[in-house]
C-alpha positions in Angstrom: 35.8 7.2 5.9 38.8 9.5 5.8 41.4 6.9 6.8 42.0 6.1 3.1 43.2 9.6 2.1 46.7 11.0 2.3 45.5 14.5 3.2 43.2 13.4 6.0 45.0 15.7 8.4 43.5 18.7 6.6 40.0 17.6 7.7 39.0 19.8 10.6 36.2 19.2 13.1 33.7 21.2 11.0 34.4 19.1 7.9 33.9 15.9 9.9 30.7 17.3 11.6 29.3 18.2 8.2 29.7 14.6 7.0 28.2 13.3 10.3 25.2 15.6 9.7 24.8 14.3 6.1 25.1 10.7 7.1 22.4 11.0 9.8 19.9 11.9 7.1 20.1 8.4 5.5 19.3 4.9 6.8 21.9 3.5 9.2 22.8 0.7 6.7 23.6 3.3 4.0 25.6 5.5 6.3 27.7 2.5 7.4 28.3 1.5 3.8 29.2 5.0 2.9 31.8 5.3 5.7 33.5 2.0 4.8 37.2 2.8 4.2 37.4 0.6 1.1 34.0 0.1 -0.5 32.3 3.4 0.6 32.4 6.9 -1.0 36.2 6.7 -0.8 36.1 4.3 -3.8 34.6 6.9 -6.1 36.7 10.0 -5.1 40.4 10.6 -5.5 40.7 13.4 -3.0 38.9 14.2 0.2 35.2 13.9 -0.6 33.0 16.9 -0.8 29.5 16.9 0.7 28.1 16.6 -2.8 30.2 13.4 -3.4 28.8 11.9 -0.1 25.3 12.9 -0.9 25.4 11.4 -4.4 26.9 8.2 -3.1 24.2 7.9 -0.3 21.4 8.7 -2.8 22.6 6.0 -5.2 22.9 3.5 -2.3 19.5 4.4 -0.8 17.6 4.3 -4.1 16.9 0.5 -3.9 15.6 1.0 -0.3 13.2 3.7 -1.4 12.1 1.7 -4.4 11.4 -1.3 -2.2 9.4 0.8 0.2 7.4 2.3 -2.7 6.8 -1.1 -4.1 5.5 -2.4 -0.7 3.2 0.6 -0.4 1.8 -0.1 -3.9 1.3 -3.8 -3.0 -0.5 -2.8 0.2 -2.8 -0.4 -1.7 -3.5 -3.0 -4.3 -4.4 -5.6 -1.7 -6.6 -3.1 0.1 -8.4 -2.3 -3.1 -8.8 -5.9 -4.0 -10.2 -6.6 -0.5 -12.7 -3.7 -0.9 -13.7 -5.0 -4.3 -14.2 -8.6 -3.0 -16.2 -7.3 -0.1 -18.5 -5.3 -2.5 -18.9 -8.3 -4.7 -20.0 -10.5 -1.7 -22.5 -7.9 -0.5 -25.3 -9.3 -2.7 -28.1 -10.4 -0.4 -29.2 -13.9 -0.7 -32.8 -14.4 -1.8 -35.0 -15.6 1.1 -37.2 -18.4 0.1 -40.1 -19.4 2.4 -41.6 -22.8 2.9 -45.3 -23.6 2.1 -46.0 -23.7 5.8 -44.6 -20.2 6.3 -46.6 -19.0 3.4 -49.8 -20.3 4.9 -48.9 -18.6 8.3 -48.3 -15.3 6.5 -51.6 -15.7 4.7 -53.4 -16.3 8.0 -51.9 -13.0 9.3 -53.1 -11.2 6.1 -49.6 -10.4 4.9 -50.0 -12.4 1.7 -52.7 -14.2 -0.3 -53.4 -17.9 0.1 -52.6 -18.5 -3.5 -50.3 -16.5 -5.7 -51.7 -14.0 -8.3 -51.7 -15.5 -11.8 -49.9 -13.8 -14.6 -53.2 -12.8 -16.4 -55.2 -12.0 -13.3 -55.6 -8.3 -12.2 -52.4 -7.3 -10.4 -50.5 -10.1 -12.2 -47.5 -9.1 -14.3 -49.4 -9.8 -17.6 -52.9 -9.0 -16.5 -55.0 -5.8 -16.7 -53.6 -3.0 -14.6 -57.0 -1.7 -13.5 -58.1 -4.3 -11.1 
């Protein structure tokens, strides 16, 4: 990163270590792009870059990566919510219909009557309630 500057000899080991420490906090692809001698942070500064220059450059370069990760997280949450909603919608139990033969077997066991209760009979949905 420093090869493009005329005053690169003024950069001591602490200066270089500081930039190395900053670059390790960002994804490898961003750090490599930042350190590029032509297209990196060098392109935006006239003199030796300050830590603030490098941090700003790395933040701008990593913004699309953060936005993509956030978008993926939102998509994953939406898909999970959709799957939960679909699972809840499918949870309606199917009505169990029985055959006439099964009805007669249940009537023989005393679990139901041989014939259904009419609407106007006692116990029917339109009949008297006291019966």
